[in-house]
Every structure is written in C-alpha cells, then in structure tokens.
C-alpha positions as CSV (number, residue, x, y, z in Angstrom):
1,M,152.8,71.2,86.4
2,E,150.7,68.9,84.8
3,P,147.0,68.6,85.5
4,E,146.2,65.2,87.9
5,V,144.7,62.7,86.0
6,L,141.4,61.1,87.9
7,Q,141.7,57.9,88.5
8,P,138.6,56.0,87.9
9,Y,137.8,55.6,91.8
10,K,138.3,59.4,92.1
11,S,136.4,60.3,89.2
12,V,133.6,58.1,91.0
13,K,133.7,60.0,94.4
14,Y,134.2,63.6,92.9
15,I,130.9,62.9,90.5
16,S,128.6,61.4,93.8
17,I,129.5,64.6,95.6
18,I,128.5,66.8,92.7
19,F,125.1,64.9,92.4
20,L,124.5,65.0,96.1
21,L,125.2,68.8,96.1
22,S,123.0,69.4,93.2
23,L,120.2,67.2,94.9
24,L,120.5,69.1,98.2
25,I,120.6,72.5,96.0
26,E,117.5,71.6,94.3
27,A,115.5,70.3,97.4
28,S,116.2,73.4,99.0
29,L,114.1,74.9,96.0
30,N,111.6,72.5,96.1
31,P,108.6,73.4,98.0
32,L,107.8,69.7,98.8
33,F,111.0,70.0,100.7
34,A,110.6,73.3,102.2
35,G,110.6,74.0,105.9
36,T,106.8,74.5,107.6
37,E,106.0,77.9,108.7
38,K,107.0,79.1,112.0
39,R,104.2,78.7,114.0
40,W,103.4,80.3,117.8
41,Y,103.3,77.2,119.6
42,D,105.8,74.5,120.2
43,Q,105.3,70.9,119.8
44,Q,105.2,70.2,123.4
45,Q,101.8,72.1,123.5
46,V,100.4,70.0,120.4
47,D,101.2,67.1,122.4
48,Q,99.1,67.9,125.6
49,G,96.5,69.7,123.5
50,Q,96.0,66.6,121.5
51,I,95.4,64.7,124.4
52,L,92.8,67.4,126.0
53,F,91.0,68.0,122.4
54,Q,90.5,64.1,122.6
55,Q,89.3,64.2,126.4
56,N,86.8,67.6,125.5
57,C,86.3,67.9,122.1
58,A,86.7,65.1,119.5
59,T,83.5,64.1,120.5
60,C,81.8,66.9,118.6
61,H,84.8,67.6,116.4
62,G,86.4,64.9,115.3
63,Q,89.5,62.7,116.8
64,N,91.6,65.0,114.3
65,A,89.6,67.8,113.9
66,E,88.3,66.6,111.1
67,S,84.7,66.7,112.0
68,I,81.6,64.8,110.1
69,P,81.4,64.4,106.3
70,N,78.2,66.5,105.7
71,W,78.7,69.2,108.6
72,K,77.5,71.8,105.8
73,Q,74.0,70.2,106.5
74,T,71.6,70.8,109.3
75,D,69.9,68.2,111.3
76,A,66.6,67.2,112.0
77,N,66.6,70.1,114.6
78,G,67.8,72.7,112.4
79,N,71.1,72.5,113.5
80,Y,74.6,72.4,112.1
81,P,77.3,69.8,113.6
82,P,80.2,71.2,115.2
83,P,82.3,72.0,112.4
84,P,86.0,70.8,111.4
85,L,88.4,72.8,112.9
86,N,91.5,71.3,110.7
87,G,91.5,74.4,108.7
88,S,88.9,72.8,105.9
89,A,86.2,75.6,107.7
90,H,86.3,79.1,109.2
91,A,88.0,78.7,112.4
92,W,91.1,80.4,110.0
93,H,88.9,83.2,109.8
94,H,89.3,84.1,113.6
95,D,91.9,85.6,115.6
96,L,93.5,83.6,118.6
97,P,91.6,86.1,121.0
98,L,88.3,85.1,119.3
99,L,89.6,81.2,119.2
100,Q,90.3,81.1,123.0
101,R,86.9,82.6,124.0
102,T,85.1,80.3,121.9
103,V,86.8,77.7,123.6
104,R,86.6,79.2,127.1
105,E,82.8,80.6,126.9
106,G,81.3,78.0,124.4
107,G,78.6,79.1,122.0
108,Q,75.3,78.6,124.0
109,K,75.5,82.7,124.9
110,L,74.4,83.3,121.0
111,G,72.1,80.3,119.9
112,G,75.0,77.6,119.4
113,L,75.3,74.1,121.2
114,M,78.8,74.4,122.0
115,P,79.4,74.3,125.9
116,P,81.7,76.7,127.8
117,F,84.8,74.9,128.8
118,E,86.4,77.6,131.3
119,Q,85.5,75.8,134.5
120,L,87.4,72.6,133.0
121,L,90.1,74.2,131.2
122,N,93.0,76.8,132.2
123,V,94.4,79.4,130.0
124,Q,97.4,77.3,129.1
125,E,95.3,74.2,128.4
126,I,93.0,76.1,126.0
127,N,96.4,77.3,124.2
128,S,97.3,73.4,124.0
129,V,93.8,72.5,122.6
130,I,94.1,75.3,120.1
131,S,97.5,74.6,119.0
132,F,96.4,71.0,118.6
133,F,93.9,72.0,115.9
134,Q,96.2,74.4,114.1
135,S,98.8,71.7,113.9
136,K,96.4,70.2,111.3
137,W,96.3,73.5,109.4
138,S,98.7,73.7,106.3
139,D,101.1,76.0,105.7
140,D,99.2,78.0,103.6
141,I,96.3,78.3,105.8
142,Y,98.1,79.4,108.8
143,R,100.4,81.6,106.9
144,K,96.9,82.8,106.0
145,W,95.8,83.3,109.5
146,A,99.0,84.9,110.9
147,G,99.4,87.2,107.9
148,R,95.7,88.3,108.6
149,F,95.8,89.0,112.1
150,D,99.6,89.8,112.3
151,I,100.2,86.7,114.9
152,K,104.2,86.4,115.8
153,S,106.0,83.4,115.4
154,S,106.4,83.2,119.4
155,T,103.9,82.0,121.8
156,P,101.8,85.3,122.9
157,S,102.1,86.5,126.2
158,L,98.5,87.7,127.8
159,L,99.7,91.7,126.5
160,D,100.1,90.1,123.5
161,L,96.9,88.5,123.4
162,K,94.9,92.4,124.3
163,K,96.6,93.5,121.5
164,L,95.4,91.5,119.0
165,I,91.9,92.3,120.2
166,K,89.9,94.4,117.3
167,P,89.3,97.8,118.4
168,K,86.0,98.1,116.6
169,P,83.4,96.0,116.2
170,D,81.7,95.8,112.8
171,I,78.4,98.0,112.4
172,S,77.2,98.2,109.1
173,F,74.3,96.1,110.6
174,L,73.4,99.0,112.6
175,Q,74.1,101.5,110.3
176,Q,71.4,99.2,107.6
177,R,68.8,99.7,111.0
178,L,69.1,102.8,112.1
179,G,69.4,104.3,108.8
180,K,69.8,108.0,108.8
181,A,70.0,108.4,112.8
182,K,73.3,110.0,113.6
183,I,75.7,107.5,115.2
184,G,78.8,108.0,117.5
185,P,81.4,106.1,117.4
186,P,82.0,102.9,119.2
187,T,84.1,102.6,122.4
188,Q,84.5,99.7,124.6
189,S,81.9,99.3,127.3
190,A,83.0,98.5,130.7
191,I,81.7,94.9,130.0
192,P,84.1,93.1,128.0
193,N,83.3,92.5,124.1
194,L,80.4,95.0,124.5
195,Y,80.7,98.0,122.7
196,E,78.9,101.6,123.6
197,I,77.6,103.3,121.2
198,K,75.3,106.9,121.3
199,F,72.7,107.7,118.4
200,N,70.5,111.1,118.9
201,D,69.4,111.0,122.4
202,K,70.0,107.3,123.4
203,T,72.7,104.8,124.0
204,L,73.2,101.5,122.4
205,Y,75.2,98.8,123.5
206,L,76.7,96.4,120.8
207,T,78.1,93.0,120.5
208,E,81.7,92.7,119.2
209,D,80.5,90.8,115.9
210,G,78.2,93.8,115.3
211,Q,75.0,91.3,114.9
212,F,73.1,91.8,118.4
213,A,72.2,95.3,120.3
214,I,70.9,96.5,123.5
215,I,69.1,100.1,123.4
216,G,68.6,101.4,127.1
217,D,70.7,102.0,130.5
218,L,73.5,99.1,131.3
219,I,73.5,98.1,135.2
220,D,75.9,96.5,137.4
221,L,73.2,94.4,139.0
222,K,76.5,93.3,141.6
223,K,76.8,97.0,142.7
224,G,73.6,98.8,141.8
225,I,75.1,101.4,139.5
226,N,74.3,102.3,136.2
227,L,77.4,102.2,133.9
228,S,75.4,104.3,131.1
229,K,76.1,107.7,133.4
C-alpha cells in the first residue's frame, strides 16, 4: 500500500496540531505557566479573610497588606510602623501558631502597639485573615515558609497546630547572661508559652522567644497555689 499523500488542508491541520502540542509541552515546562504552590487554605477562606482584614487590619497594614513605603523607619515617638504582611517583610519567618497568637493577643504585652483581636475574631476568622495576607505571598516565599515549618497542604486542625509549636525556646540570651551557671533543660510550665528552667538552686521562667526571663516562684493568684513547687 502506497503512503497517503496529504492534501494541503490536511497538512495544515496536522501541522497545527503538532504546533499546539509543542506549545502545551513548552508551557508545562515554563515556570511562568506552572501551577501555583499548594497551600493550606482555600479560596473561600481568602475571600472571607479579605473582608475581615480590611475591616480590622488594613488601616495599619494597608489594603493589600503592603504597609507603607518607609515601614523600616521609626516615627517621631521611636515606634516602627506596622510591617507589611504580603511577604516582603518578616511575617514568613513565623510559624502558623505564632501568626495566630500575634493576631489573637496583639503585641502590646511585648511593648508593641498592635491590639489583641481575640474578642473580635474567632479561630476560623483569624485563620481566614492569615490566609488572606498569605495569598499575597509569592510561591517562592510560601514554599520557603512551608518548608521551614513543615506546613501541610491541607487546612490544619487544632491538634495539628499544637504539634507545630516549637518545643523549646531559644536559650542563647539566657546562657550569655548567666555565664557559667549550671542551666537545666527548658520544660513547658503550667502557663502557655512560658518555659521553666532550673539553674543552681533557683527556678527561672523564660518566654518562648527567649528574650524575657522571670526569676522566682510562679503563683496562680486565682487558685492561690505556688506552681513552682
């Protein structure tokens, strides 16, 4: 059987198919056309988070979590403006539980200006706010963040979030201050985010970030008991 001789219109048709296939292959290999990084939240959370963010956060952090151009400069009172949350600052250096706690508790306890939102936003709403500003992160930034804290691609449960909390605080500042004193290992105290450390014959309580320490007994004023014993 002799090979089929393609008619002009058939040749154009076959060439077009081959051309389209080559474009598809090229697109699949081109990072500009590659699929976005799989994230822990969905679009519904982002949409809800956008509304909540603009109602509660945009005044300080910007409509699109971009803050202001000179956010690295202090104001007349020596305070830094609220940083951008769109991935261009340090927000991606923090794990999910810390981001949640920052929104929930604010920063006033640590000398900052951000108010707490625990009376205004519930757990799901806080997650939605975080999902909104994380949606502004590039795939590269999100990938670095997710890899840094081993974030799962699906929405984490409350149990998952507890597992993501760092088990030990940074004790480098403490070691510098105490010098040659014998320091015991940090253990979780009865108070969340506060760690107990024995050194010499004393007890010390260290904040999770390792920056602040309290020496002495930890008293539960409501129950009237000494938690250090």
